[in-house]
N, C-alpha and C positions, 0 to 999 in steps of 0.2 A: 395249376393253372392261373396261379397267383403270380407264380416268379416268372411266367413268359408273359404276364403282363408289363411287369416291375419291368424286363428286359427290353419289350417293345417301347415302355416310357423313357427309358434311359437313353434309349435309340434317337428316338425322336427329340428329346433333347438335347444330344449332342449335335443332329442335324442344325437344328434352328440356331443353338451358339456357332456353330462353325458362319453356316452362311449371313448369320446377322455380322460377327466379324468379318466376313469377306469385304460386305458393304462397306463396313466401317473402312477399312483398307484405300479405298479408292477417293482418297482427297489428298490435298496438300496447299500448302499456301504461297503465297509467290510477292515479293515486293519490287515494283519494278520504279526505277525513277527519273524515266524519261515517257514521254508520250509514246506508244507503239499503237502496231495493228495487225489485229487476229481476225483472219477470214472474213478482212474487207473493213468489219471494225473497227473504227479511231477510240483508244481508250488512253486514260488517263494515267499520268503516272501516278502511284501509290499501291496498297495493300489489296492483295484478290486471292478468294480458296477459291482452290478447283475440286473441283468434282466429276471426274467420269465412268460409265457406266458400258457394258459391249463385252462379247465375246471374242475369246482368244486375244489376237492381238490390235483388233482395230477398237477403238472405242471413240465416244462418244463425250468430249471436254463440253466444258461448262464453266466460264470467269465468271467468279460472285464477287460483288462486295454487298457483306451484310449478307439479306435474303434477298436481293437482286440479282436476275444473270443478267450480264452486260455485254456478254459475248457468248458464240459457242461453234464450235471448231470439230472436225473429224481428227483425231490422231493415232500415231501407231506406236504402241506400248515397244520401246526397245531396249535389248539389256545394254548394261556397261560393264567395262571392264572389272572397276572397282567401284563402293560405292563412292558417292558425290559426299565434298565436305562441305556442303550448305545447298540450301534452296537456291536454284540460278536459274535465269533463263538464257539461253540462247537466241542473240538477237541480231537478225540479217539486214544489212543498211546496202546492200548491192543495188535497187531497186530506188534509193533515194528515201525510200521510209524506213522506218521502223520497223520489221516485223518478226514478232516471236516464231521460231521455227522449230524449238526445242524448249521443255523446261526438265528442270532437276530435282529432285530431292534429298535433304541433306537424307544420310543414312541407306539412301537406297541404292540396290544394284541395278536398277531401271527407270528410263527416261518417259517423258512424251514428247513425238516428232511432230508436230503442229502439222496440220494438214495432210500427212502421210494415211496411205495406206495399202495393202496389200496390193489389191487393185490399181493404183496409184505407180505402183511401182511396180508393175509388169508392164505399165502401159509406157512405158519410158523408153531409151533407146536401147534397139538390141545388142547383143553381145557378140564382141567378135573372137 
C-alpha cells in the first residue's frame, strides 16, 4: 500500500512539473525599432515581452511592457523549416502602416502569425 501511494505521488509530481514547464515556455521577447501596430493598437518602439496561451495552434498573444499589457491579438502557431537565429518581427508596410504579421523567436522552430487563426484561413479565397 505504501508503494502505491509513493507511485501516485511521483506521478502527480511529474504531472505538475510538466504542466508548469509548458506554461513557462509560452513567452518570448521582442525589440522593435519603429512604431508599429498590433490588432489596431499603435505601439511605440521598444522592448516587449510576449505571452500566449491557447490550445492547439490557435492562441491569444499579449504584448507586455513590464507587467502592463499594451496589446492583445489572436495568433496561430506556425512551424518553421529551421530555427530562427534571433528574435524578430515580420513587419508589413503594405497598408501604409507598420503592422506586425509574424513574430519569430531565437532558437525556436515555430513563429506566431499575428491575426491568423484556423477559422480565418478557412474563410479565405477558395482553392482552384
